[in-house]
N, C-alpha and C positions, 0 to 999 in steps of 0.2 A: 225798656222795650227793644232797643238796639242789641243789648247784650243777649236777650232771650232769642232774638232772630239769628244772631251769630251762632249761638249755641245749637239752635235747631239745624242750621246749615251744616255745622261741623258733624253733628250726629248723622244727618242724612248722607253726607259725603262719606263718612266712615262706613255706614251701612251699605251704600252703593259700592264702595271699594271692597267690602267683604263679599258681597254677592258676585262681583266681577272675579274675585280671587277664587271663589268656589267654582264658578262656571268655567274658569280657564284652567282648573287643576288637571294636569295630564293623567290620562288613564294608564294603568299598568297592571300586569298580572304577576303575582308572587310566585317564586320558584316552586313552592309547595302545591300550587294549583296546576302546574304543568302535568300533562298526562305521562304515565309511565311509558317510556319509549326508548328502545335501544337504537341509537343513531345508525342510519344506513347511508354510508358514504356514497355508494353508487347512485342511490336516489338523490342524494344531495348534489351530485354532479349534474344530474338531469335537471333539477330545479335551478341550478346555476345557469345552465344554458337557456332554459325557458325564461328566466328572469332577465337575461341579457346583461348580467353584471359587468361583463367585459366592456360593453359599449360606453359606459360612463366612467368606470373606475380604473381601466387600464389606459396606458398612454395612447393618444390618437394614432391610428394606423399601425398599431402594434401587431406583430405576426408571431406565429409559433409559440414558443414558451414565454415570450415577452407578454403575451396576452394574459398570462396568469399572474402577472405582477400588478396587483390592484392598489397602486400607490395613490390614486386619486389626483386631484389638482386641476381637473378640467374645469374651465370657467363657462358658466351658462349666463349669457346676457339676456335678461328678460325685462318686460315693462315694470317689474317690481324691484329690480336691482340686479346686482351681480351675485350669483350663487356659485360657490366652489364645491366641487364634488370631493367627499372625504376619502381618506385612506381606509380601505377595508381589508388590507392584507393582515396576516396574523402577527404583525409586529406588535409587541406588547406595549410600546410607548406611544407610537404615533398612529397605530392601526387599531384593530379590534382583537388582538391576541389575548388581551386580558379579560375579554367579555365572556360571560357564561352564555349557554344556550338561551336562558331566560332573557338575558339582555337583548339578544337579537330578536327574540319573539316580541318584546316590548317595542323595539325600534321599528320593526317591519310591520307589525300588526296594530300598533297603537301610536306610532309616531313619537315615542317617548325615549329619551336618552337614559343611559344608566344613572345619570345624575338627577333624573326626574324632570328634565326640561323638555318642552315640545320641539320636535324637529319641524323645520319649514317643509311645506309640501312639494318643494322641488324634488324631495325624496318621495317616490310615489307610494307611500304607505296607504293612500286611499284605495289603491288596488290590492296591495299586499294584505290588507285587512281581511280579504276574502280567502286567504290561503289557509291550508290546514296547518295546525301548530306542528304536527309531526314533520311536515315538509320543511318548515323553517329550522327545526332542530337538526334535520338531516343536512340542510344547507350549511349550518354552522360547522358541522363535522367535516364537510368537504372543504370549506374555506380554511379550516385549520391545517389542511394538508398542503396549502399553497405557499409559495415563497414569501417570507416576511420581508417587507420593504420599509426602510426607515424614511419617512417623508412627512413632515409636519405641514399640513395644509392650513392656510390662513382662513380666518372666518369669512363669512359672507360680507358683502359691501352693500348695505341696504339703507335707503333713506327713510325718514319718518313718514307714515306710522309703521311701516313694515319692519323697522328695526326693533320694535317692541315685541320680542319673542313671546312674551306671556299671552299676548292677544291671539296667538295661533291656536291656543286652547279653545277659544270661542269658535274659531273657524272650523276646527275639527268636529265640534258638536254639530255643525251644519252639514259637513261633507264626508265624514268618515262613517261608512255604513257597511258592515260585513255581508249584508244581504246581496244576493245576485242582482245584477242590473236588469237582465232580461228574464221575464217570467216564461219559462219553457212549458210547452204542453205536457201533460202527464205521460203521453206516449213518446216523448222525445227519446231518441236512441242513446245508447251509452256513449257512442262517439260524439254526439252533439253535446252531451253533458260534460264529457271530458274536455272538449274544445272550449266550452263555456268556462270551465275552471282555469284552463291555461290562458285564455284571452283576458278574462275579467280579473284574474288573480295574478299569478307570477309574471305572465307576459305583459301586463299593464298596458295593453294596446290602446285602451281608451284614453290614457293620459295624453297622447299626442293626437289621436284620430277623432276626438270628441271636442266640440267647441266649449269654451269657458265663459263665465260671466265676468263682470267687472272686478270681482274680488277673487277670481281664480278658481271658482267652483265649477265642476263639470256639469254641463247641461245634458243630463242623462236622457231627457226627452228626445234628444237628437244624437243618441248613442252611435258612435263610430261614423258619423256623417261628415267627417272631415273638419279641419280647423285651420286657423292661421298658425303659421310656424311661430312658436313663442320667441324664437331668436330673430324673427323678422325677415327670413329669407323664404319666400314662396308660400305654398299652401300644402298642408298635410292632407292626403287624399281620403275620399269617402270609401269606406270598406263595406258598406251595406249592399244588399242585392237590389239596388236601384239602378235605373238606366244611367244615372250620373256616377254610379259607383261600380260594383262588381257584377252587375246583372249579366253581362255577356261572358263572364268568366265561369267555367264549370268548376265543380269542386276539385276535379283532377287538375285543372289549370292552376288553381290556387296552391294545391299540394305540390305540384311540380315547381312552381315559382319559389315557394319557400325552400325547396331543396336545392334548386339550381341558380336562382337569381334572375331567371329569364321570364319575361311576361309572354302571354299568348301571342302578342304581335311581334315577337322576337326582339323587342327592346329589352333592356336590362334595368334592374333597380339602380337608383342613384341616391346620393345624399345620405341621410342618416339610415335609410333602409338597407344600405349595403351591410352595415354592421348587424342590424337586426336579422337580416336573412342568414348571415353566417351563423348566428346563434341558433336560428331555427333549423338549419341544416344539420346541427349536431344532435337534434332530438330524434327519437325513434320515428320511423316512417308512419306508424299508426298515430302518433301525436300530431304530426303535420296534417294528416288526413282528418283528424278530429277538429283541428283549428279550422280547416276548410269547411267541414260540415257545419260547424257553429256559425261561421260567417255567412253561409247560405241560408241559415235559419233565423237570423236576427231580423227585426223589422226594417223594411226598406225606407230610406230617407233621401230626399234630394240633398245636394251639396249644402252644407251649412255656411260655407263661405264661397264667394265668387273666385274662380280660378283665373289667373292671368291668361290672356288670349293665346300666349305661346304654349301653354300646357295642354 
């Protein structure tokens, strides 16, 4: 009887392990499935600025040409552990110089490495999943024009259970969704739709400005309503057209702020937003206006987190 019970337990454990393995298998697209597309380096540069690649992958406070050296190494201290930003320069050994366009598509849109492992969502592929494949291909073409930098970045430093990378595959099934977050009305303008693509996709604004649950998933029911700073310093502000958000800001105010860094009250952006604004300033004026149009069109929400009295 005991032997039969043990045998049953072993079979059930094996079956459970098999189900877990299938559910956590990383998604990927094969090269043959990519659309026929001639890379457009100029568009790749626009996507580069929209995605804010410099903010995480260049050296902190880099200026001028140094901003194009994407050697990685930035450390992100979060409640889940210490994440280290990778080298995405075209160095063939320590960067992504040996990657194909398909490798970058899989990384950005599926969170899957060339080796077939899941990336941790400190890499914002939950937003990049909404991008057009052609834009990712163009981005790869532009990244290949940048200076290669040899810099081997150490792996993340995470405790159990977050150190079990395979489990990220299950998390991805819950939170990676290429569908738009906001259901726009049928008569939404082209500008609002373009703004939606930039904010929800390459701009990945929701990754910081939307609150998360206990396992790091975005609470899209409170989209862009502000959030706690994942690194523990202050609060990320509300971007919705609510009185506690951007209700008093006109679309022109938002557009000008993204270009200049100055707010309607003549204060200026601070913290992480300084780098974000510099990226936005490199976009065409019509794209900044599109972002503003979208932010004025999203559902209004009160602050998702309480701001300190000094803010």
